[in-house]
C-alpha positions in Angstrom: 72.1 -98.7 16.6 74.5 -99.0 19.5 77.6 -96.9 19.6 79.7 -98.0 22.6 82.6 -96.0 23.9 86.0 -97.1 25.1 86.3 -97.0 28.9 89.2 -94.5 28.7 87.2 -92.0 26.6 85.2 -90.5 29.5 86.3 -90.1 33.1 83.3 -89.9 35.4 83.7 -89.5 39.1 80.9 -91.6 40.6 81.8 -92.3 44.2 83.1 -90.5 47.3 85.5 -91.4 50.1 82.8 -91.2 52.7 80.4 -93.8 51.2 80.7 -97.0 53.2 80.1 -100.2 51.3 78.3 -103.3 52.5 81.5 -104.9 53.8 82.5 -101.8 55.7 85.1 -100.6 53.2 85.3 -97.0 52.1 85.8 -96.1 48.4 88.7 -94.0 47.3 88.1 -90.4 46.3 86.8 -89.9 42.7 87.2 -93.6 42.0 84.8 -95.7 40.0 83.3 -98.4 42.2 84.4 -101.8 40.7 81.9 -104.5 40.0 82.7 -106.7 43.0 80.0 -108.6 45.0 81.3 -107.2 48.3 81.2 -103.6 47.2 77.9 -103.3 45.4 75.7 -101.9 48.2 76.1 -98.3 49.2 75.3 -97.3 52.8 74.6 -93.8 54.0 76.9 -92.8 56.9 76.2 -89.2 58.1 79.3 -89.2 60.3 81.7 -90.0 57.4 79.9 -87.4 55.2 80.3 -84.8 58.0 83.9 -85.6 58.5 84.5 -85.1 54.7 82.6 -81.9 54.3 83.3 -80.1 57.6 86.7 -78.8 56.6 85.5 -77.9 53.1 83.7 -74.8 54.2 83.9 -72.9 50.9 82.3 -75.8 49.0 79.5 -76.1 51.5 78.7 -72.4 51.6 78.9 -72.2 47.8 76.3 -75.0 47.6 74.2 -73.5 50.4 74.0 -70.2 48.6 73.3 -72.0 45.4 70.2 -73.6 47.0 68.8 -70.6 48.9 69.4 -67.8 46.4 67.2 -69.3 43.6 64.4 -69.8 46.1 64.7 -66.2 47.3 64.7 -65.0 43.7 61.7 -67.1 42.8 59.8 -65.9 45.8 60.6 -62.3 44.9 59.3 -62.8 41.4 56.0 -64.2 42.8 55.7 -61.2 45.2 56.4 -58.7 42.4 53.8 -60.3 40.2 51.2 -60.0 42.9 52.1 -56.3 43.5 51.9 -55.5 39.8 48.7 -57.6 39.3 50.4 -60.0 36.7 50.2 -63.2 38.7 47.8 -64.8 36.2 49.5 -63.4 33.2 52.9 -64.7 34.2 51.9 -68.0 35.8 53.0 -70.2 32.9 56.4 -68.5 32.9 56.8 -68.9 36.6 55.8 -72.5 36.5 58.5 -73.2 33.8 61.0 -71.3 36.0 60.2 -73.4 39.0 60.6 -76.6 37.1 63.9 -75.5 35.6 65.1 -74.3 39.0 64.4 -77.6 40.7 66.0 -79.5 37.8 69.2 -77.4 38.2 69.3 -77.9 42.0 69.6 -81.6 41.5 67.9 -85.0 42.5 66.9 -84.1 46.1 64.9 -81.1 44.9 63.6 -82.9 41.8 62.0 -85.4 44.3 60.3 -82.5 46.1 58.9 -81.3 42.7 57.7 -84.9 41.9 55.8 -85.0 45.2 54.2 -81.6 44.5 53.2 -82.8 41.0 50.7 -85.2 42.5 48.8 -82.6 44.5 46.1 -80.9 42.4 44.5 -79.8 45.6 47.6 -77.8 46.5 49.2 -76.8 43.3 47.6 -74.8 40.4 47.0 -76.7 37.1 49.7 -74.7 35.3 52.3 -75.6 37.8 51.1 -79.2 37.9 51.6 -79.6 34.2 55.2 -78.4 34.4 56.1 -80.3 37.6 54.8 -83.5 36.1 57.7 -83.3 33.6 60.0 -83.9 36.5 58.8 -87.5 36.8 60.5 -88.8 33.6 61.2 -85.8 31.3 64.4 -84.4 32.7 67.5 -83.5 30.6 69.4 -86.8 29.8 73.1 -87.2 30.3 75.3 -88.2 27.3 75.1 -91.7 25.9 78.8 -92.1 26.1 78.7 -91.9 29.9 75.7 -94.3 30.0 77.4 -96.8 27.7 80.6 -96.6 29.8 78.7 -97.4 32.9 77.1 -100.4 31.2 80.6 -101.7 30.2 82.0 -101.2 33.7 79.1 -102.8 35.5 78.4 -105.7 33.2 81.9 -106.3 31.7 80.8 -106.1 28.1 79.9 -103.3 25.7 76.2 -102.6 25.1 76.2 -104.2 21.6 77.7 -107.4 23.1 74.8 -107.6 25.6 71.7 -106.2 23.8 70.4 -107.0 20.4 68.8 -103.6 20.2 69.1 -100.4 22.3 67.2 -97.1 21.6 69.6 -94.5 20.3 68.4 -92.0 22.9 66.8 -92.4 26.4 63.1 -92.8 26.3 62.8 -91.3 29.8 65.1 -89.5 32.2 64.3 -89.1 35.9 66.1 -87.8 39.0 68.5 -90.7 39.5 68.9 -92.2 36.1 67.7 -92.6 32.5 66.0 -95.4 30.7 66.6 -97.0 27.3 64.4 -99.5 25.6 66.2 -102.5 24.4 66.0 -106.2 23.4 68.2 -109.0 24.7 69.9 -111.5 22.4 67.3 -114.0 23.5 64.5 -111.8 22.3 63.0 -110.3 25.4 62.1 -106.6 25.3 63.7 -104.8 28.3 64.1 -101.5 30.0 67.7 -100.6 30.7 68.1 -98.0 33.5 71.5 -96.3 33.9 72.4 -94.1 36.8 73.4 -90.5 36.5 77.1 -89.6 37.0 78.2 -87.8 40.1 75.0 -88.7 41.8 76.4 -89.7 45.2 78.4 -86.5 45.5 75.4 -84.2 44.7 73.0 -86.0 47.1 75.6 -86.3 49.9 76.4 -82.6 49.9 72.7 -81.7 49.8 71.9 -84.0 52.7 74.8 -82.7 54.7 73.4 -79.2 54.3 69.9 -80.3 55.0 71.0 -82.2 58.1 72.8 -79.2 59.5 69.8 -77.0 58.8 67.5 -79.5 60.6 69.8 -79.5 63.6 69.9 -75.7 63.7 66.0 -75.6 63.6 65.7 -78.1 66.4 68.1 -76.2 68.6 66.7 -72.7 68.0 63.0 -73.1 67.1 61.4 -74.3 70.4 58.0 -75.0 68.8 59.6 -77.7 66.7 59.8 -80.9 68.8 60.2 -83.6 66.1 63.6 -85.1 65.5 64.2 -83.4 62.1 67.7 -84.8 62.0 66.4 -88.4 62.2 63.8 -87.6 59.5 66.6 -86.3 57.3 68.7 -89.4 57.9 65.7 -91.6 57.1 65.2 -89.9 53.8 68.9 -89.9 53.0 69.2 -93.6 53.8 66.4 -94.5 51.4 67.9 -92.3 48.6 71.3 -93.9 49.0 69.6 -97.3 48.8 67.9 -96.1 45.7 71.3 -95.4 44.1 72.1 -99.1 44.3 70.3 -100.9 41.5 71.1 -104.4 42.8 69.2 -103.5 45.9 66.4 -102.2 43.7 66.3 -105.6 41.9 66.1 -107.5 45.2 63.3 -105.0 46.3 61.4 -105.8 43.1 61.6 -109.5 43.7 60.5 -109.2 47.3 57.6 -106.9 46.2 56.5 -109.5 43.6 56.7 -112.3 46.2 54.4 -110.4 48.7 52.0 -108.7 46.3 52.5 -110.2 42.8 49.8 -112.9 43.5 47.1 -110.2 43.6 45.2 -110.6 40.4 45.3 -107.0 39.3 48.9 -106.2 40.3 51.9 -106.8 38.1 55.7 -106.6 38.9 58.3 -106.7 36.1 61.0 -109.4 36.0 64.6 -108.5 36.8 67.3 -109.9 34.5 70.2 -110.4 36.9 72.8 -111.3 34.3 72.5 -107.8 33.0 72.2 -105.9 36.3 74.8 -104.1 38.4 75.0 -101.3 40.9 74.6 -98.6 38.3 72.8 -100.6 35.6 69.4 -102.3 35.9 67.8 -104.5 33.2 64.2 -105.3 33.7 61.2 -106.5 31.8 59.7 -103.8 29.5 56.1 -102.8 30.6 53.7 -101.4 28.1 51.3 -99.1 30.0 49.8 -95.7 30.5 50.6 -93.3 33.4 47.7 -92.8 35.7 47.6 -89.1 35.0 46.7 -89.7 31.3 43.1 -90.3 32.0 41.9 -89.9 28.4 44.3 -92.5 27.2 43.3 -94.9 29.9 39.6 -94.5 29.2 40.2 -95.0 25.4 41.5 -98.5 26.3 38.3 -99.3 28.1 39.9 -99.2 31.5 38.0 -97.8 34.5 40.5 -95.3 35.9 38.7 -95.1 39.3 38.8 -98.9 39.7 42.5 -99.1 38.9 43.2 -96.3 41.5 41.2 -98.4 44.0 43.4 -101.4 43.1 46.5 -99.2 44.0 45.0 -98.1 47.2 44.1 -101.6 48.3 47.7 -102.8 47.4 49.1 -99.9 49.4 47.0 -100.8 52.4 48.5 -104.3 52.3 51.9 -102.9 52.0 51.5 -100.5 55.0 49.3 -102.6 57.3 49.8 -106.3 56.4 53.4 -107.0 55.3 55.0 -103.7 56.2 57.2 -103.6 53.0 56.0 -100.6 51.1 56.7 -98.5 48.0 57.7 -95.1 49.3 57.7 -93.3 45.9 54.4 -94.1 44.2 54.4 -91.1 41.8 52.6 -91.4 38.4 55.8 -92.3 36.6 56.1 -95.4 38.7 52.5 -96.7 38.3 51.2 -97.8 34.9 47.8 -99.0 33.7 48.5 -102.0 31.5 46.2 -102.7 28.5 44.7 -105.7 30.2 43.6 -103.5 33.2 46.3 -104.5 35.6 48.3 -102.0 37.6 52.1 -102.3 37.1 54.5 -101.0 39.7 57.9 -99.7 38.6 61.0 -98.3 40.3 61.6 -100.2 43.5 64.6 -98.1 44.6 62.9 -96.2 47.5 61.2 -98.8 49.7 60.7 -98.8 53.5 59.6 -101.1 56.3 56.9 -100.7 58.8 57.4 -102.9 61.9 54.6 -105.1 63.2 53.8 -102.9 66.3 53.7 -99.9 64.0 51.3 -101.7 61.6 49.0 -102.7 64.5 49.2 -99.2 65.9 48.2 -97.6 62.6 45.2 -100.0 62.3 44.1 -99.1 65.8 44.5 -95.4 65.1 42.3 -95.6 62.0 39.6 -97.5 63.9 39.7 -95.0 66.8 39.7 -92.1 64.4 36.7 -93.3 62.3 34.8 -94.1 65.5 35.7 -90.8 67.2 37.3 -92.6 70.1 39.7 -89.8 70.9 40.9 -91.2 74.2 42.0 -94.4 72.3 43.5 -92.3 69.6 45.6 -90.4 72.1 46.9 -93.8 73.4 47.7 -94.8 69.8 49.8 -91.7 69.4 51.8 -92.7 72.5 52.3 -96.2 71.2 53.4 -94.9 67.8 56.0 -92.5 69.3 54.2 -89.2 68.5 53.8 -88.5 72.3 55.9 -89.3 75.3 54.7 -92.2 77.5 54.9 -89.8 80.5 52.7 -87.2 78.7 49.5 -86.3 80.5 46.8 -87.1 77.9 44.0 -85.2 79.7 44.3 -82.0 77.6 45.1 -84.0 74.4 41.8 -85.8 74.3 39.5 -82.8 74.0 41.9 -81.2 71.6 41.6 -84.2 69.3 37.8 -84.1 69.7 37.8 -80.4 68.6 40.1 -80.8 65.7 39.0 -84.1 64.3 35.2 -83.7 64.7 35.6 -80.8 62.3 37.9 -82.7 59.9 35.8 -85.8 59.9 32.6 -84.1 58.9 29.4 -86.2 58.8 30.8 -89.5 57.7 33.9 -91.6 57.0 33.5 -90.8 53.3 34.5 -87.2 54.1 37.9 -88.0 55.6 41.0 -87.1 53.6 44.7 -87.2 54.4 45.2 -83.5 53.7 42.5 -82.4 56.2 44.0 -84.6 58.9 47.6 -83.6 58.3 46.6 -79.9 58.3 44.8 -80.2 61.6 47.6 -82.2 63.1 50.1 -79.6 62.0 48.2 -77.1 64.1 48.1 -79.3 67.1 51.8 -80.0 67.0 52.6 -76.4 67.8 50.4 -76.4 70.9 51.3 -79.8 72.4 54.6 -81.8 72.6 54.1 -83.9 69.5 57.1 -85.3 67.6 57.0 -87.0 64.2 58.8 -90.4 64.2 61.3 -90.8 61.4 59.6 -93.9 60.0 56.3 -92.0 59.7 57.7 -89.3 57.3 57.9 -91.7 54.4 54.5 -93.1 55.2 52.9 -89.7 55.0 54.8 -88.9 51.8 53.6 -92.2 50.3 50.0 -91.7 51.3 49.9 -88.0 50.3 51.3 -88.9 46.9 48.9 -91.7 46.4 45.9 -89.5 47.4 47.1 -86.8 45.0 47.1 -89.3 42.1 43.6 -90.4 43.1 42.3 -86.9 43.4 43.4 -86.3 39.8 41.1 -89.1 38.8 38.3 -88.4 41.2 38.3 -85.0 43.0 36.1 -86.5 45.7 38.4 -89.5 46.3 39.2 -90.1 50.0 42.0 -92.6 50.9 40.6 -93.3 54.4 37.1 -94.0 53.1 38.7 -96.7 51.0 40.9 -97.9 53.8 38.2 -98.6 56.4 36.7 -101.7 54.6 40.2 -103.2 54.6 40.8 -102.3 58.2 37.3 -103.7 59.2 38.2 -106.9 57.4 41.5 -107.1 59.3 39.8 -106.5 62.7 37.3 -109.3 62.0 39.7 -111.9 60.6 43.2 -111.3 61.8 44.1 -113.5 64.8 46.9 -111.3 66.0 46.5 -110.6 69.8 46.9 -106.9 69.3 44.0 -106.7 66.9 41.8 -109.1 68.9 42.3 -106.8 71.9 41.5 -103.8 69.7 38.3 -105.4 68.5 37.3 -106.2 72.1 37.9 -102.6 73.1 36.0 -101.4 70.1 32.9 -103.5 70.7 32.7 -103.2 74.5 32.6 -100.2 76.7 31.8 -100.2 80.4 30.4 -103.7 80.2 28.0 -102.7 77.4 28.0 -104.1 73.9 28.2 -101.4 71.2 26.0 -102.8 68.5 26.4 -99.8 66.2 30.2 -100.5 66.1 29.6 -104.1 65.1 27.2 -103.0 62.4 29.7 -100.5 61.0 32.5 -103.1 61.0 30.4 -105.8 59.2 29.0 -103.2 56.7 32.5 -102.0 55.8 34.1 -105.4 55.8 31.7 -106.8 53.3 32.8 -104.2 50.8 36.4 -105.5 50.9 37.1 -107.7 47.9 38.9 -110.5 49.8 36.7 -110.5 52.9 36.0 -114.2 53.9 32.9 -114.4 56.1 33.5 -118.1 56.9 37.0 -117.3 58.0 35.7 -114.4 60.1 33.2 -116.6 61.9 35.7 -119.4 62.5 38.3 -117.1 63.9 35.8 -115.2 66.0 34.6 -118.5 67.4 38.2 -119.7 68.2 39.0 -116.4 69.9 35.7 -116.3 71.8 36.5 -119.7 73.5 40.1 -119.0 74.2 41.5 -117.6 77.4 41.8 -114.2 75.9 38.1 -114.3 75.0 36.8 -114.7 78.6 36.0 -111.0 78.9 33.9 -111.2 75.8 32.1 -114.3 77.0 31.1 -112.6 80.2 29.7 -109.6 78.3 28.2 -111.8 75.7 26.2 -113.7 78.3 24.6 -110.4 79.4 23.8 -109.4 75.8 22.2 -112.8 75.0 20.1 -112.6 78.2 19.0 -109.1 77.2 18.2 -110.4 73.7 16.2 -113.4 75.0 14.4 -111.1 77.3 13.5 -108.8 74.4 12.3 -111.8 72.3 10.3 -113.3 75.1 8.6 -110.0 75.8 7.8 -109.5 72.1 6.4 -113.0 71.9 4.3 -112.7 75.0 3.0 -109.3 74.1 2.1 -110.5 70.6 0.3 -113.6 71.9 -1.5 -111.5 74.5 -2.5 -108.9 72.0 -3.7 -111.5 69.5 -5.9 -113.2 72.2 -7.5 -110.0 73.4 -8.1 -108.9 69.9 -9.9 -112.2 69.1 -12.1 -112.0 72.2 -13.1 -108.5 71.3 -11.3 -106.6 73.9 -10.3 -103.1 72.7 -6.6 -102.9 73.4 -3.6 -101.2 71.8 -0.6 -103.2 70.9 1.9 -102.7 73.7 5.3 -101.3 72.8 8.5 -102.9 73.9 10.7 -100.9 76.3 13.1 -98.7 74.3 16.2 -100.7 75.4 14.7 -104.0 74.3 13.4 -102.7 71.0 16.8 -101.2 70.2 18.4 -104.7 70.8 15.9 -106.3 68.5 16.5 -103.7 65.8 20.3 -104.2 66.0 19.9 -108.0 65.7 17.8 -107.6 62.6 20.3 -105.2 61.0 23.2 -107.5 61.8 21.4 -110.4 60.3 20.5 -108.4 57.2 24.2 -107.3 56.7 25.3 -110.9 57.0 22.8 -112.1 54.4 24.0 -109.4 52.0 27.7 -110.4 52.5 29.4 -112.2 49.6 29.7 -115.9 50.4 27.1 -116.0 53.1 25.6 -119.5 53.5 23.0 -120.0 56.2 23.7 -123.8 56.4 27.4 -123.1 57.3 26.3 -120.7 60.0 24.0 -123.4 61.4 26.8 -125.9 61.1 28.7 -124.0 63.7 26.1 -124.7 66.4 27.1 -128.4 67.1 30.7 -127.3 67.3 29.9 -124.6 69.8 27.7 -126.9 71.9 30.5 -129.4 72.3 32.7 -126.8 74.1 32.7 -126.8 77.9 32.7 -123.0 77.8 29.4 -123.1 75.9 27.9 -125.2 78.6 29.0 -122.9 81.3 27.7 -119.9 79.3 24.4 -121.8 78.9 24.1 -122.3 82.6 24.8 -118.6 83.2 22.3 -117.5 80.5 19.6 -119.8 81.9 20.1 -118.6 85.4 20.2 -114.9 84.5 17.2 -115.2 82.2 15.2 -117.0 84.9 16.0 -114.2 87.3 14.8 -111.6 84.7 11.6 -113.6 84.1 10.9 -113.9 87.8 11.5 -110.3 88.4 9.1 -109.4 85.6 6.5 -111.8 87.0 6.6 -110.2 90.4 6.6 -106.7 88.9 3.8 -107.2 86.4 1.5 -109.7 88.2 2.0 -109.6 91.9 2.9 -105.9 92.3 0.8 -104.6 89.4 -1.8 -102.9 91.5 0.5 -101.9 94.3 2.7 -98.9 94.7 5.4 -100.1 97.1 7.3 -97.6 99.1 11.1 -97.6 98.7 11.6 -99.4 101.9 8.8 -102.0 101.5 9.6 -105.7 101.6 8.2 -106.1 98.1 10.6 -103.5 96.8 13.6 -105.0 98.6 12.6 -108.4 97.2 12.4 -107.1 93.7 15.8 -105.3 94.0 17.4 -108.5 95.3 16.0 -110.6 92.5 17.1 -108.1 89.9 20.6 -108.0 91.3 
C-alpha cells in the first residue's frame, strides 16, 4: 500500500547556499534542488562552506560542543567502570550507548562506527554486535518525507511509478533508507531515498573537522601528513555519495570493469526512476557476509566468497584503479548461487596508474624484504620527500617489517603493517597522501570482514599470487623494470625470487602461462630487455657448465666403477649444484602450473632461433662456455699436479682465460 503525500504537506530543507552544482551554480538557502540535468551533481567546495559558516560562530561552537561532550562523557563512563571493576558487567550497556551516540551525532560518525564494526581484532564482540546495526538498522525518517522526495525527483507520486512499495523501509543507513518495490513492468527493485537535511549536517561536521585538522597540523609538530587534504578527500567522496545519479553511473562503470568476472554481480540501475535523491536499482536477494551460519546453510563456502571479494578488490586497486571505498558487510551480499553481489556505489575513488604500479612494487619489495626498494617506493608514492636521505630509513624498515612479516608471506596482515608504520611516522618525516587514506580504509574494512570468517585470514598473503601474476604477464614498462630489478642484483640472477614468483602466480585463478611465456619472450628481445639478455647469457653459461660437469663426472664415475677402481662419486661445486637444483625446481613448478603444455614450450624454440638477438646470444654463450671449458682443462689436467705460485706464468694464463 502506497500512501503518497502532497508536495506542500512537508517542507524539508535539503540544500545549502554553499553547495556548488555541476554547472558552477550555487543553490539558494533552504531551497529544494530542482530536478534539472545541469543541477544534479553536488560538488564539495571547502571555501564556500567556510565562507558560509565562519560568521556563524554560535552555530559552529554549539555543534562542536555537541560532538566533543558526548565523547568525553562516554570516556568518563568507561574510566569509572574500570575504577569500580564493572567493565565486564556494564559492557553491553556501554556498547548500546556508543551506538546510540554515533547515531545521534549523524552520518559522518555513523561511518566511523561502520568501519569499527568490521574489526573483530580491534573491537570486543559485544561492541561489534551493536556497531553492526549501524550498517543498515538506523532509525528511519518518515515515509511522508521519502515519498515527497520521490515525487520531486521523478515527477510522479510513488503509486504512479511503482506497482508495489513496502509500507516501511526494509533498511536504513547513514545517508538514506531503502524500500522494496516492484515496477509496473514487473521487475522487483530496491528504492533508495536520501535522508533530509543531509548536506547541512555533513557540511557543518566537515567544516569543524577541517578546522581541527588544520589546528593539529599547525600545533602538533610530530604530525607531518596533510590532514586537511585527507579531510577534503573524505568530504569529496561523501558529497559524491549524496548524489544518487553519480552513484548510478558508478555502478554501471563498476559493472563494465568487473561484472564480467564469473563470481561477481552488479545490480542494474533503472534510470527512468532515478534522480539525485532517489535511486531505483535491481533487487538483490542475498546474505550479508557476517551471517556465516546462514551462508553455510545455503551450501556456500564463506572462505571462498571472501577470497572472491579480495581478488576483485585487487583488480580494483591495482589493475583498473576504480575502487569501492566502502566495502562494509551491508554492501556485500552472498547470493544463493554463490556469487558475490556489490551494492552501494556512492563512495568510489580512483587510483592513478603511477600509484597502482607503485603499490605493486611496494608489495613485491615488502614480501621480498627489499627495504631499500621499499624506501624508494615510499618516495614515488608521496609518503617521503624526494630530497629525503633514505640512509636511516632503510634499516628502520628492516627492523620494523622483519618483525611484522614473521617467517612467511602468510603471516603478513594489514593491521600489523599499519601499526608499525604509525610508529615510524613519528620518528621520520612521513606524510600520508590524501588518496591513500581511502585505500587504507577499504583494505582495513575488507580484512576485518575476512577475519570474521577466518581469524587467520591475511589480505597480503592472498594478494601476492595476483601481484606475481601481474609481474609475469603485464607488459607495462614500469612492471617490466620492477621484474628486472627483482630478479637481478649486482649482475647475479636471483633464482629464489623467480621460484617464488612462479609458485605464487600459479595459484592465481586467471594466470595464463602461455601469455606469460610469450610476453616474457617479447620483452626479452626488445631494447628494454638488453640488460636481461646480458645477464641471461651468464646464467646459461653457468648452467651449461654445471650440466657438462655433471655429465662428465657421471661418465667418469661409471667408467671407473666398471673397471673396478674404488672411487667416490665426486660432488659438484656448491655453486653449480645450486644452479641445477634451481633449474629442477623451476621446471617442476612449471609442470604443476595449470595449462602447462610441454609441446607449446618447445614450439617457442624455432621462434626464438629466428631472432638475430638469439644468434648473438648464442655466439656469446658458445664463446664464454668455451673459455670456461678451456680454463677447466688447464686447471684439472695440465696443472693438476702443480701448485703454481701467484706470479707464475701458469697462474697468469689461467686468470687471463677466466677473465
